[in-house]
KEDREN-478665 format. One record per atom (N, C-alpha, C, CB): residue number from 1; z negated, x negated, y negated; atom name; residue in three letters. Coordinates in pm, whole numbers, plus 50000, padded with zeros to 5 digits. Glycine has a CB too. Example, Ala and Ser with C-alpha at 12.3 -4.5 7.8 and 13.67 -1.06 7.14 Angstrom:
residues 2
node vofi 1, pz 49220, px 48681, py 50569, vopa N, vomi ala
node vofi 1, pz 49220, px 48770, py 50450, vopa CA, vomi ala
node vofi 1, pz 49220, px 48680, py 50330, vopa C, vomi ala
node vofi 1, pz 49095, px 48869, py 50447, vopa CB, vomi ala
node vofi 2, pz 49292, px 48715, py 50225, vopa N, vomi ser
node vofi 2, pz 49286, px 48633, py 50106, vopa CA, vomi ser
node vofi 2, pz 49213, px 48710, py 49997, vopa C, vomi ser
node vofi 2, pz 49428, px 48592, py 50060, vopa CB, vomi ser
end
This chain:
residues 100
node vofi 1, pz 42117, px 82852, py 12827, vopa N, vomi unk
node vofi 1, pz 42211, px 82785, py 12916, vopa CA, vomi unk
node vofi 1, pz 42217, px 82637, py 12880, vopa C, vomi unk
node vofi 1, pz 42351, px 82850, py 12907, vopa CB, vomi unk
node vofi 2, pz 42197, px 82555, py 12976, vopa N, vomi unk
node vofi 2, pz 42210, px 82410, py 12956, vopa CA, vomi unk
node vofi 2, pz 42353, px 82373, py 12989, vopa C, vomi unk
node vofi 2, pz 42107, px 82329, py 13043, vopa CB, vomi unk
node vofi 3, pz 42417, px 82305, py 12894, vopa N, vomi unk
node vofi 3, pz 42558, px 82270, py 12918, vopa CA, vomi unk
node vofi 3, pz 42569, px 82140, py 12995, vopa C, vomi unk
node vofi 3, pz 42633, px 82260, py 12785, vopa CB, vomi unk
node vofi 4, pz 42672, px 82134, py 13080, vopa N, vomi unk
node vofi 4, pz 42693, px 82013, py 13157, vopa CA, vomi unk
node vofi 4, pz 42762, px 81907, py 13069, vopa C, vomi unk
node vofi 4, pz 42777, px 82043, py 13284, vopa CB, vomi unk
node vofi 5, pz 42776, px 81790, py 13122, vopa N, vomi unk
node vofi 5, pz 42829, px 81678, py 13045, vopa CA, vomi unk
node vofi 5, pz 42970, px 81704, py 12994, vopa C, vomi unk
node vofi 5, pz 42827, px 81552, py 13129, vopa CB, vomi unk
node vofi 6, pz 43060, px 81752, py 13078, vopa N, vomi unk
node vofi 6, pz 43198, px 81772, py 13035, vopa CA, vomi unk
node vofi 6, pz 43208, px 81881, py 12929, vopa C, vomi unk
node vofi 6, pz 43287, px 81807, py 13155, vopa CB, vomi unk
node vofi 7, pz 43129, px 81986, py 12941, vopa N, vomi unk
node vofi 7, pz 43126, px 82093, py 12842, vopa CA, vomi unk
node vofi 7, pz 43075, px 82040, py 12708, vopa C, vomi unk
node vofi 7, pz 43038, px 82210, py 12891, vopa CB, vomi unk
node vofi 8, pz 42967, px 81962, py 12712, vopa N, vomi unk
node vofi 8, pz 42910, px 81899, py 12592, vopa CA, vomi unk
node vofi 8, pz 43011, px 81805, py 12527, vopa C, vomi unk
node vofi 8, pz 42780, px 81822, py 12627, vopa CB, vomi unk
node vofi 9, pz 43076, px 81726, py 12607, vopa N, vomi unk
node vofi 9, pz 43175, px 81631, py 12556, vopa CA, vomi unk
node vofi 9, pz 43292, px 81703, py 12489, vopa C, vomi unk
node vofi 9, pz 43227, px 81542, py 12671, vopa CB, vomi unk
node vofi 10, pz 43340, px 81810, py 12550, vopa N, vomi unk
node vofi 10, pz 43449, px 81889, py 12493, vopa CA, vomi unk
node vofi 10, pz 43408, px 81948, py 12358, vopa C, vomi unk
node vofi 10, pz 43490, px 82001, py 12589, vopa CB, vomi unk
node vofi 11, pz 43288, px 82003, py 12351, vopa N, vomi unk
node vofi 11, pz 43239, px 82061, py 12225, vopa CA, vomi unk
node vofi 11, pz 43232, px 81954, py 12116, vopa C, vomi unk
node vofi 11, pz 43101, px 82126, py 12246, vopa CB, vomi unk
node vofi 12, pz 43184, px 81836, py 12151, vopa N, vomi unk
node vofi 12, pz 43175, px 81726, py 12053, vopa CA, vomi unk
node vofi 12, pz 43314, px 81679, py 12009, vopa C, vomi unk
node vofi 12, pz 43096, px 81608, py 12113, vopa CB, vomi unk
node vofi 13, pz 43412, px 81678, py 12100, vopa N, vomi unk
node vofi 13, pz 43548, px 81641, py 12063, vopa CA, vomi unk
node vofi 13, pz 43608, px 81743, py 11965, vopa C, vomi unk
node vofi 13, pz 43637, px 81630, py 12188, vopa CB, vomi unk
node vofi 14, pz 43584, px 81871, py 11993, vopa N, vomi unk
node vofi 14, pz 43628, px 81974, py 11898, vopa CA, vomi unk
node vofi 14, pz 43564, px 81952, py 11761, vopa C, vomi unk
node vofi 14, pz 43594, px 82115, py 11951, vopa CB, vomi unk
node vofi 15, pz 43434, px 81926, py 11760, vopa N, vomi unk
node vofi 15, pz 43363, px 81903, py 11634, vopa CA, vomi unk
node vofi 15, pz 43423, px 81787, py 11556, vopa C, vomi unk
node vofi 15, pz 43215, px 81877, py 11661, vopa CB, vomi unk
node vofi 16, pz 43452, px 81680, py 11625, vopa N, vomi unk
node vofi 16, pz 43508, px 81562, py 11558, vopa CA, vomi unk
node vofi 16, pz 43644, px 81594, py 11496, vopa C, vomi unk
node vofi 16, pz 43521, px 81446, py 11658, vopa CB, vomi unk
node vofi 17, pz 43731, px 81658, py 11572, vopa N, vomi unk
node vofi 17, pz 43864, px 81692, py 11520, vopa CA, vomi unk
node vofi 17, pz 43855, px 81789, py 11404, vopa C, vomi unk
node vofi 17, pz 43951, px 81752, py 11631, vopa CB, vomi unk
node vofi 18, pz 43774, px 81892, py 11418, vopa N, vomi unk
node vofi 18, pz 43760, px 81992, py 11313, vopa CA, vomi unk
node vofi 18, pz 43701, px 81929, py 11187, vopa C, vomi unk
node vofi 18, pz 43672, px 82109, py 11360, vopa CB, vomi unk
node vofi 19, pz 43605, px 81839, py 11204, vopa N, vomi unk
node vofi 19, pz 43547, px 81769, py 11090, vopa CA, vomi unk
node vofi 19, pz 43651, px 81691, py 11011, vopa C, vomi unk
node vofi 19, pz 43437, px 81675, py 11136, vopa CB, vomi unk
node vofi 20, pz 43737, px 81620, py 11082, vopa N, vomi unk
node vofi 20, pz 43844, px 81544, py 11015, vopa CA, vomi unk
node vofi 20, pz 43941, px 81637, py 10943, vopa C, vomi unk
node vofi 20, pz 43921, px 81457, py 11118, vopa CB, vomi unk
node vofi 21, pz 43978, px 81744, py 11009, vopa N, vomi unk
node vofi 21, pz 44074, px 81838, py 10951, vopa CA, vomi unk
node vofi 21, pz 44013, px 81909, py 10830, vopa C, vomi unk
node vofi 21, pz 44119, px 81941, py 11056, vopa CB, vomi unk
node vofi 22, pz 43887, px 81950, py 10841, vopa N, vomi unk
node vofi 22, pz 43821, px 82015, py 10727, vopa CA, vomi unk
node vofi 22, pz 43814, px 81922, py 10606, vopa C, vomi unk
node vofi 22, pz 43679, px 82059, py 10766, vopa CB, vomi unk
node vofi 23, pz 43785, px 81796, py 10630, vopa N, vomi unk
node vofi 23, pz 43782, px 81700, py 10520, vopa CA, vomi unk
node vofi 23, pz 43918, px 81694, py 10451, vopa C, vomi unk
node vofi 23, pz 43741, px 81559, py 10571, vopa CB, vomi unk
node vofi 24, pz 44024, px 81687, py 10530, vopa N, vomi unk
node vofi 24, pz 44160, px 81681, py 10476, vopa CA, vomi unk
node vofi 24, pz 44193, px 81808, py 10396, vopa C, vomi unk
node vofi 24, pz 44261, px 81662, py 10589, vopa CB, vomi unk
node vofi 25, pz 44155, px 81923, py 10449, vopa N, vomi unk
node vofi 25, pz 44183, px 82050, py 10382, vopa CA, vomi unk
node vofi 25, pz 44109, px 82059, py 10249, vopa C, vomi unk
node vofi 25, pz 44145, px 82169, py 10473, vopa CB, vomi unk
node vofi 26, pz 43982, px 82018, py 10248, vopa N, vomi unk
node vofi 26, pz 43907, px 82025, py 10123, vopa CA, vomi unk
node vofi 26, pz 43968, px 81933, py 10017, vopa C, vomi unk
node vofi 26, pz 43760, px 81987, py 10146, vopa CB, vomi unk
node vofi 27, pz 44024, px 81821, py 10060, vopa N, vomi unk
node vofi 27, pz 44090, px 81731, py 09967, vopa CA, vomi unk
node vofi 27, pz 44224, px 81788, py 09918, vopa C, vomi unk
node vofi 27, pz 44112, px 81594, py 10032, vopa CB, vomi unk
node vofi 28, pz 44305, px 81837, py 10012, vopa N, vomi unk
node vofi 28, pz 44439, px 81885, py 09980, vopa CA, vomi unk
node vofi 28, pz 44439, px 82013, py 09896, vopa C, vomi unk
node vofi 28, pz 44516, px 81909, py 10106, vopa CB, vomi unk
node vofi 29, pz 44343, px 82102, py 09922, vopa N, vomi unk
node vofi 29, pz 44342, px 82233, py 09855, vopa CA, vomi unk
node vofi 29, pz 44231, px 82245, py 09751, vopa C, vomi unk
node vofi 29, pz 44326, px 82342, py 09958, vopa CB, vomi unk
node vofi 30, pz 44170, px 82133, py 09718, vopa N, vomi unk
node vofi 30, pz 44068, px 82128, py 09613, vopa CA, vomi unk
node vofi 30, pz 43955, px 82230, py 09636, vopa C, vomi unk
node vofi 30, pz 44132, px 82152, py 09478, vopa CB, vomi unk
node vofi 31, pz 43905, px 82234, py 09758, vopa N, vomi unk
node vofi 31, pz 43794, px 82323, py 09793, vopa CA, vomi unk
node vofi 31, pz 43662, px 82248, py 09778, vopa C, vomi unk
node vofi 31, pz 43811, px 82377, py 09938, vopa CB, vomi unk
node vofi 32, pz 43553, px 82321, py 09761, vopa N, vomi unk
node vofi 32, pz 43422, px 82254, py 09757, vopa CA, vomi unk
node vofi 32, pz 43397, px 82181, py 09889, vopa C, vomi unk
node vofi 32, pz 43307, px 82356, py 09730, vopa CB, vomi unk
node vofi 33, pz 43332, px 82068, py 09880, vopa N, vomi unk
node vofi 33, pz 43311, px 81989, py 10001, vopa CA, vomi unk
node vofi 33, pz 43215, px 82060, py 10097, vopa C, vomi unk
node vofi 33, pz 43257, px 81850, py 09966, vopa CB, vomi unk
node vofi 34, pz 43241, px 82039, py 10223, vopa N, vomi unk
node vofi 34, pz 43156, px 82093, py 10328, vopa CA, vomi unk
node vofi 34, pz 43156, px 81995, py 10444, vopa C, vomi unk
node vofi 34, pz 43205, px 82235, py 10374, vopa CB, vomi unk
node vofi 35, pz 43056, px 82010, py 10527, vopa N, vomi unk
node vofi 35, pz 43052, px 81928, py 10648, vopa CA, vomi unk
node vofi 35, pz 43010, px 82015, py 10765, vopa C, vomi unk
node vofi 35, pz 42956, px 81807, py 10630, vopa CB, vomi unk
node vofi 36, pz 43055, px 81976, py 10880, vopa N, vomi unk
node vofi 36, pz 43026, px 82049, py 11002, vopa CA, vomi unk
node vofi 36, pz 42885, px 82012, py 11046, vopa C, vomi unk
node vofi 36, pz 43131, px 82019, py 11113, vopa CB, vomi unk
node vofi 37, pz 42800, px 82112, py 11062, vopa N, vomi unk
node vofi 37, pz 42663, px 82089, py 11104, vopa CA, vomi unk
node vofi 37, pz 42654, px 82084, py 11257, vopa C, vomi unk
node vofi 37, pz 42570, px 82198, py 11048, vopa CB, vomi unk
node vofi 38, pz 42699, px 82190, py 11321, vopa N, vomi unk
node vofi 38, pz 42700, px 82196, py 11468, vopa CA, vomi unk
node vofi 38, pz 42794, px 82308, py 11509, vopa C, vomi unk
node vofi 38, pz 42556, px 82218, py 11526, vopa CB, vomi unk
node vofi 39, pz 42818, px 82319, py 11638, vopa N, vomi unk
node vofi 39, pz 42906, px 82425, py 11687, vopa CA, vomi unk
node vofi 39, pz 42849, px 82480, py 11818, vopa C, vomi unk
node vofi 39, pz 43051, px 82373, py 11707, vopa CB, vomi unk
node vofi 40, pz 42897, px 82600, py 11852, vopa N, vomi unk
node vofi 40, pz 42858, px 82663, py 11979, vopa CA, vomi unk
node vofi 40, pz 42986, px 82709, py 12046, vopa C, vomi unk
node vofi 40, pz 42757, px 82784, py 11957, vopa CB, vomi unk
node vofi 41, pz 43012, px 82653, py 12163, vopa N, vomi unk
node vofi 41, pz 43130, px 82688, py 12241, vopa CA, vomi unk
node vofi 41, pz 43090, px 82793, py 12345, vopa C, vomi unk
node vofi 41, pz 43193, px 82562, py 12310, vopa CB, vomi unk
node vofi 42, pz 43165, px 82903, py 12350, vopa N, vomi unk
node vofi 42, pz 43133, px 83009, py 12446, vopa CA, vomi unk
node vofi 42, pz 43152, px 82959, py 12589, vopa C, vomi unk
node vofi 42, pz 43222, px 83134, py 12421, vopa CB, vomi unk
node vofi 43, pz 43088, px 83026, py 12682, vopa N, vomi unk
node vofi 43, pz 43088, px 82984, py 12823, vopa CA, vomi unk
node vofi 43, pz 43228, px 82972, py 12881, vopa C, vomi unk
node vofi 43, pz 43007, px 83080, py 12906, vopa CB, vomi unk
node vofi 44, pz 43318, px 83063, py 12843, vopa N, vomi unk
node vofi 44, pz 43455, px 83059, py 12893, vopa CA, vomi unk
node vofi 44, pz 43548, px 82979, py 12803, vopa C, vomi unk
node vofi 44, pz 43509, px 83199, py 12910, vopa CB, vomi unk
node vofi 45, pz 43492, px 82915, py 12701, vopa N, vomi unk
node vofi 45, pz 43564, px 82828, py 12609, vopa CA, vomi unk
node vofi 45, pz 43671, px 82900, py 12527, vopa C, vomi unk
node vofi 45, pz 43629, px 82716, py 12685, vopa CB, vomi unk
node vofi 46, pz 43654, px 83032, py 12505, vopa N, vomi unk
node vofi 46, pz 43753, px 83104, py 12427, vopa CA, vomi unk
node vofi 46, pz 43717, px 83112, py 12279, vopa C, vomi unk
node vofi 46, pz 43771, px 83243, py 12482, vopa CB, vomi unk
node vofi 47, pz 43590, px 83095, py 12245, vopa N, vomi unk
node vofi 47, pz 43545, px 83098, py 12105, vopa CA, vomi unk
node vofi 47, pz 43461, px 82976, py 12073, vopa C, vomi unk
node vofi 47, pz 43465, px 83227, py 12077, vopa CB, vomi unk
node vofi 48, pz 43479, px 82928, py 11951, vopa N, vomi unk
node vofi 48, pz 43397, px 82817, py 11903, vopa CA, vomi unk
node vofi 48, pz 43342, px 82857, py 11766, vopa C, vomi unk
node vofi 48, pz 43479, px 82682, py 11894, vopa CB, vomi unk
node vofi 49, pz 43210, px 82876, py 11759, vopa N, vomi unk
node vofi 49, pz 43146, px 82906, py 11632, vopa CA, vomi unk
node vofi 49, pz 43112, px 82773, py 11567, vopa C, vomi unk
node vofi 49, pz 43018, px 82996, py 11651, vopa CB, vomi unk
node vofi 50, pz 43162, px 82755, py 11446, vopa N, vomi unk
node vofi 50, pz 43144, px 82629, py 11374, vopa CA, vomi unk
node vofi 50, pz 43055, px 82657, py 11253, vopa C, vomi unk
node vofi 50, pz 43282, px 82568, py 11330, vopa CB, vomi unk
node vofi 51, pz 42942, px 82592, py 11249, vopa N, vomi unk
node vofi 51, pz 42846, px 82611, py 11139, vopa CA, vomi unk
node vofi 51, pz 42865, px 82501, py 11036, vopa C, vomi unk
node vofi 51, pz 42699, px 82614, py 11192, vopa CB, vomi unk
node vofi 52, pz 42881, px 82542, py 10911, vopa N, vomi unk
node vofi 52, pz 42913, px 82450, py 10803, vopa CA, vomi unk
node vofi 52, pz 42802, px 82444, py 10700, vopa C, vomi unk
node vofi 52, pz 43044, px 82490, py 10736, vopa CB, vomi unk
node vofi 53, pz 42788, px 82328, py 10637, vopa N, vomi unk
node vofi 53, pz 42698, px 82308, py 10524, vopa CA, vomi unk
node vofi 53, pz 42787, px 82282, py 10403, vopa C, vomi unk
node vofi 53, pz 42595, px 82188, py 10549, vopa CB, vomi unk
node vofi 54, pz 42763, px 82356, py 10295, vopa N, vomi unk
node vofi 54, pz 42844, px 82342, py 10174, vopa CA, vomi unk
node vofi 54, pz 42765, px 82276, py 10062, vopa C, vomi unk
node vofi 54, pz 42895, px 82479, py 10128, vopa CB, vomi unk
node vofi 55, pz 42837, px 82207, py 09975, vopa N, vomi unk
node vofi 55, pz 42772, px 82146, py 09860, vopa CA, vomi unk
node vofi 55, pz 42726, px 82252, py 09761, vopa C, vomi unk
node vofi 55, pz 42867, px 82047, py 09792, vopa CB, vomi unk
node vofi 56, pz 42796, px 82365, py 09756, vopa N, vomi unk
node vofi 56, pz 42759, px 82477, py 09668, vopa CA, vomi unk
node vofi 56, pz 42697, px 82587, py 09754, vopa C, vomi unk
node vofi 56, pz 42883, px 82530, py 09588, vopa CB, vomi unk
node vofi 57, pz 42565, px 82592, py 09758, vopa N, vomi unk
node vofi 57, pz 42497, px 82687, py 09846, vopa CA, vomi unk
node vofi 57, pz 42523, px 82832, py 09809, vopa C, vomi unk
node vofi 57, pz 42350, px 82660, py 09844, vopa CB, vomi unk
node vofi 58, pz 42546, px 82862, py 09681, vopa N, vomi unk
node vofi 58, pz 42564, px 83001, py 09638, vopa CA, vomi unk
node vofi 58, pz 42686, px 83066, py 09698, vopa C, vomi unk
node vofi 58, pz 42573, px 83007, py 09488, vopa CB, vomi unk
node vofi 59, pz 42790, px 82991, py 09719, vopa N, vomi unk
node vofi 59, pz 42919, px 83046, py 09760, vopa CA, vomi unk
node vofi 59, pz 42947, px 83033, py 09910, vopa C, vomi unk
node vofi 59, pz 43028, px 82978, py 09683, vopa CB, vomi unk
node vofi 60, pz 42846, px 83006, py 09989, vopa N, vomi unk
node vofi 60, pz 42868, px 82978, py 10131, vopa CA, vomi unk
node vofi 60, pz 42941, px 83089, py 10205, vopa C, vomi unk
node vofi 60, pz 42736, px 82954, py 10198, vopa CB, vomi unk
node vofi 61, pz 42897, px 83213, py 10187, vopa N, vomi unk
node vofi 61, pz 42958, px 83326, py 10257, vopa CA, vomi unk
node vofi 61, pz 43104, px 83343, py 10217, vopa C, vomi unk
node vofi 61, pz 42880, px 83456, py 10228, vopa CB, vomi unk
node vofi 62, pz 43132, px 83335, py 10088, vopa N, vomi unk
node vofi 62, pz 43268, px 83352, py 10038, vopa CA, vomi unk
node vofi 62, pz 43358, px 83239, py 10088, vopa C, vomi unk
node vofi 62, pz 43270, px 83356, py 09885, vopa CB, vomi unk
node vofi 63, pz 43306, px 83118, py 10091, vopa N, vomi unk
node vofi 63, pz 43386, px 83004, py 10137, vopa CA, vomi unk
node vofi 63, pz 43414, px 83013, py 10287, vopa C, vomi unk
node vofi 63, pz 43314, px 82873, py 10105, vopa CB, vomi unk
node vofi 64, pz 43317, px 83058, py 10365, vopa N, vomi unk
node vofi 64, pz 43341, px 83075, py 10509, vopa CA, vomi unk
node vofi 64, pz 43444, px 83184, py 10533, vopa C, vomi unk
node vofi 64, pz 43210, px 83110, py 10582, vopa CB, vomi unk
node vofi 65, pz 43437, px 83294, py 10456, vopa N, vomi unk
node vofi 65, pz 43538, px 83399, py 10469, vopa CA, vomi unk
node vofi 65, pz 43676, px 83346, py 10435, vopa C, vomi unk
node vofi 65, pz 43504, px 83518, py 10377, vopa CB, vomi unk
node vofi 66, pz 43685, px 83266, py 10330, vopa N, vomi unk
node vofi 66, pz 43813, px 83206, py 10290, vopa CA, vomi unk
node vofi 66, pz 43867, px 83116, py 10401, vopa C, vomi unk
node vofi 66, pz 43797, px 83127, py 10159, vopa CB, vomi unk
node vofi 67, pz 43782, px 83032, py 10456, vopa N, vomi unk
node vofi 67, pz 43824, px 82942, py 10564, vopa CA, vomi unk
node vofi 67, pz 43870, px 83023, py 10686, vopa C, vomi unk
node vofi 67, pz 43710, px 82845, py 10603, vopa CB, vomi unk
node vofi 68, pz 43794, px 83126, py 10721, vopa N, vomi unk
node vofi 68, pz 43831, px 83209, py 10837, vopa CA, vomi unk
node vofi 68, pz 43964, px 83280, py 10816, vopa C, vomi unk
node vofi 68, pz 43722, px 83311, py 10865, vopa CB, vomi unk
node vofi 69, pz 43986, px 83332, py 10697, vopa N, vomi unk
node vofi 69, pz 44108, px 83410, py 10671, vopa CA, vomi unk
node vofi 69, pz 44230, px 83323, py 10644, vopa C, vomi unk
node vofi 69, pz 44085, px 83501, py 10553, vopa CB, vomi unk
node vofi 70, pz 44211, px 83218, py 10565, vopa N, vomi unk
node vofi 70, pz 44327, px 83143, py 10516, vopa CA, vomi unk
node vofi 70, pz 44352, px 83012, py 10592, vopa C, vomi unk
node vofi 70, pz 44308, px 83112, py 10371, vopa CB, vomi unk
node vofi 71, pz 44248, px 82944, py 10635, vopa N, vomi unk
node vofi 71, pz 44266, px 82809, py 10688, vopa CA, vomi unk
node vofi 71, pz 44241, px 82796, py 10838, vopa C, vomi unk
node vofi 71, pz 44175, px 82717, py 10617, vopa CB, vomi unk
node vofi 72, pz 44185, px 82896, py 10901, vopa N, vomi unk
node vofi 72, pz 44155, px 82888, py 11043, vopa CA, vomi unk
node vofi 72, pz 44280, px 82861, py 11127, vopa C, vomi unk
node vofi 72, pz 44088, px 83016, py 11090, vopa CB, vomi unk
node vofi 73, pz 44387, px 82933, py 11098, vopa N, vomi unk
node vofi 73, pz 44511, px 82912, py 11175, vopa CA, vomi unk
node vofi 73, pz 44569, px 82773, py 11148, vopa C, vomi unk
node vofi 73, pz 44615, px 83021, py 11140, vopa CB, vomi unk
node vofi 74, pz 44555, px 82725, py 11026, vopa N, vomi unk
node vofi 74, pz 44602, px 82590, py 10993, vopa CA, vomi unk
node vofi 74, pz 44521, px 82486, py 11071, vopa C, vomi unk
node vofi 74, pz 44591, px 82564, py 10841, vopa CB, vomi unk
node vofi 75, pz 44392, px 82505, py 11081, vopa N, vomi unk
node vofi 75, pz 44306, px 82413, py 11154, vopa CA, vomi unk
node vofi 75, pz 44344, px 82413, py 11303, vopa C, vomi unk
node vofi 75, pz 44157, px 82450, py 11136, vopa CB, vomi unk
node vofi 76, pz 44364, px 82532, py 11359, vopa N, vomi unk
node vofi 76, pz 44407, px 82542, py 11500, vopa CA, vomi unk
node vofi 76, pz 44541, px 82471, py 11522, vopa C, vomi unk
node vofi 76, pz 44419, px 82690, py 11543, vopa CB, vomi unk
node vofi 77, pz 44633, px 82488, py 11427, vopa N, vomi unk
node vofi 77, pz 44764, px 82423, py 11437, vopa CA, vomi unk
node vofi 77, pz 44750, px 82271, py 11435, vopa C, vomi unk
node vofi 77, pz 44857, px 82470, py 11321, vopa CB, vomi unk
node vofi 78, pz 44664, px 82221, py 11348, vopa N, vomi unk
node vofi 78, pz 44642, px 82076, py 11340, vopa CA, vomi unk
node vofi 78, pz 44576, px 82023, py 11468, vopa C, vomi unk
node vofi 78, pz 44555, px 82042, py 11218, vopa CB, vomi unk
node vofi 79, pz 44483, px 82100, py 11525, vopa N, vomi unk
node vofi 79, pz 44421, px 82059, py 11651, vopa CA, vomi unk
node vofi 79, pz 44526, px 82053, py 11761, vopa C, vomi unk
node vofi 79, pz 44306, px 82156, py 11691, vopa CB, vomi unk
node vofi 80, pz 44614, px 82152, py 11763, vopa N, vomi unk
node vofi 80, pz 44721, px 82156, py 11863, vopa CA, vomi unk
node vofi 80, pz 44812, px 82034, py 11853, vopa C, vomi unk
node vofi 80, pz 44803, px 82286, py 11848, vopa CB, vomi unk
node vofi 81, pz 44840, px 81990, py 11730, vopa N, vomi unk
node vofi 81, pz 44926, px 81873, py 11709, vopa CA, vomi unk
node vofi 81, pz 44870, px 81747, py 11771, vopa C, vomi unk
node vofi 81, pz 44948, px 81852, py 11561, vopa CB, vomi unk
node vofi 82, pz 44737, px 81738, py 11781, vopa N, vomi unk
node vofi 82, pz 44677, px 81616, py 11837, vopa CA, vomi unk
node vofi 82, pz 44705, px 81601, py 11986, vopa C, vomi unk
node vofi 82, pz 44528, px 81615, py 11812, vopa CB, vomi unk
node vofi 83, pz 44732, px 81713, py 12054, vopa N, vomi unk
node vofi 83, pz 44759, px 81715, py 12198, vopa CA, vomi unk
node vofi 83, pz 44645, px 81656, py 12280, vopa C, vomi unk
node vofi 83, pz 44888, px 81638, py 12228, vopa CB, vomi unk
node vofi 84, pz 44522, px 81670, py 12230, vopa N, vomi unk
node vofi 84, pz 44405, px 81620, py 12301, vopa CA, vomi unk
node vofi 84, pz 44339, px 81727, py 12388, vopa C, vomi unk
node vofi 84, pz 44304, px 81567, py 12203, vopa CB, vomi unk
node vofi 85, pz 44377, px 81854, py 12365, vopa N, vomi unk
node vofi 85, pz 44309, px 81964, py 12432, vopa CA, vomi unk
node vofi 85, pz 44408, px 82052, py 12506, vopa C, vomi unk
node vofi 85, pz 44230, px 82047, py 12331, vopa CB, vomi unk
node vofi 86, pz 44368, px 82098, py 12624, vopa N, vomi unk
node vofi 86, pz 44455, px 82185, py 12702, vopa CA, vomi unk
node vofi 86, pz 44453, px 82328, py 12648, vopa C, vomi unk
node vofi 86, pz 44414, px 82185, py 12849, vopa CB, vomi unk
node vofi 87, pz 44343, px 82367, py 12586, vopa N, vomi unk
node vofi 87, pz 44336, px 82498, py 12523, vopa CA, vomi unk
node vofi 87, pz 44258, px 82487, py 12393, vopa C, vomi unk
node vofi 87, pz 44270, px 82602, py 12618, vopa CB, vomi unk
node vofi 88, pz 44293, px 82571, py 12298, vopa N, vomi unk
node vofi 88, pz 44227, px 82571, py 12168, vopa CA, vomi unk
node vofi 88, pz 44154, px 82704, py 12154, vopa C, vomi unk
node vofi 88, pz 44331, px 82549, py 12050, vopa CB, vomi unk
node vofi 89, pz 44022, px 82701, py 12135, vopa N, vomi unk
node vofi 89, pz 43948, px 82826, py 12123, vopa CA, vomi unk
node vofi 89, pz 43972, px 82893, py 11988, vopa C, vomi unk
node vofi 89, pz 43799, px 82801, py 12143, vopa CB, vomi unk
node vofi 90, pz 43938, px 83021, py 11981, vopa N, vomi unk
node vofi 90, pz 43939, px 83093, py 11854, vopa CA, vomi unk
node vofi 90, pz 43826, px 83035, py 11770, vopa C, vomi unk
node vofi 90, pz 43923, px 83250, py 11874, vopa CB, vomi unk
node vofi 91, pz 43854, px 82999, py 11646, vopa N, vomi unk
node vofi 91, pz 43754, px 82935, py 11560, vopa CA, vomi unk
node vofi 91, pz 43690, px 83037, py 11468, vopa C, vomi unk
node vofi 91, pz 43818, px 82822, py 11478, vopa CB, vomi unk
node vofi 92, pz 43558, px 83033, py 11461, vopa N, vomi unk
node vofi 92, pz 43482, px 83122, py 11374, vopa CA, vomi unk
node vofi 92, pz 43392, px 83032, py 11289, vopa C, vomi unk
node vofi 92, pz 43398, px 83229, py 11456, vopa CB, vomi unk
node vofi 93, pz 43414, px 83033, py 11158, vopa N, vomi unk
node vofi 93, pz 43337, px 82948, py 11068, vopa CA, vomi unk
node vofi 93, pz 43225, px 83030, py 11005, vopa C, vomi unk
node vofi 93, pz 43427, px 82887, py 10959, vopa CB, vomi unk
node vofi 94, pz 43104, px 82974, py 11011, vopa N, vomi unk
node vofi 94, pz 42984, px 83041, py 10961, vopa CA, vomi unk
node vofi 94, pz 42902, px 82943, py 10879, vopa C, vomi unk
node vofi 94, pz 42900, px 83100, py 11077, vopa CB, vomi unk
node vofi 95, pz 42828, px 82992, py 10779, vopa N, vomi unk
node vofi 95, pz 42738, px 82901, py 10706, vopa CA, vomi unk
node vofi 95, pz 42617, px 82871, py 10793, vopa C, vomi unk
node vofi 95, pz 42694, px 82963, py 10569, vopa CB, vomi unk
node vofi 96, pz 42569, px 82750, py 10784, vopa N, vomi unk
node vofi 96, pz 42451, px 82714, py 10860, vopa CA, vomi unk
node vofi 96, pz 42332, px 82794, py 10808, vopa C, vomi unk
node vofi 96, pz 42423, px 82561, py 10852, vopa CB, vomi unk
node vofi 97, pz 42254, px 82846, py 10899, vopa N, vomi unk
node vofi 97, pz 42136, px 82923, py 10862, vopa CA, vomi unk
node vofi 97, pz 42020, px 82828, py 10839, vopa C, vomi unk
node vofi 97, pz 42100, px 83029, py 10970, vopa CB, vomi unk
node vofi 98, pz 41988, px 82808, py 10714, vopa N, vomi unk
node vofi 98, pz 41877, px 82718, py 10680, vopa CA, vomi unk
node vofi 98, pz 41747, px 82796, py 10673, vopa C, vomi unk
node vofi 98, pz 41905, px 82645, py 10547, vopa CB, vomi unk
node vofi 99, pz 41647, px 82746, py 10739, vopa N, vomi unk
node vofi 99, pz 41516, px 82810, py 10733, vopa CA, vomi unk
node vofi 99, pz 41423, px 82719, py 10655, vopa C, vomi unk
node vofi 99, pz 41460, px 82839, py 10874, vopa CB, vomi unk
node vofi 100, pz 41353, px 82778, py 10561, vopa N, vomi unk
node vofi 100, pz 41263, px 82700, py 10476, vopa CA, vomi unk
node vofi 100, pz 41121, px 82734, py 10508, vopa C, vomi unk
node vofi 100, pz 41291, px 82725, py 10328, vopa CB, vomi unk
end
């Protein structure tokens, strides 16, 4: 599926906000640093899969589980506070699949 301009723009805005919030969370809660690699927004905009790159490659799965369980709702709450979006999708954090 090729995404149209407004869909692409919305996905990039989500990425930017989530990136800022993730940086803040890693600083505030002393988590290993990570950065947002890319995201995939579902066609109906109800889910956003966020792929992360971690500084500690060994713990990627555990860190994504921690973010999904403990910090996902906090991230959604922070996105809501910005009042930039009419709807906030369900966030799913996954480690980036690196192919060598």
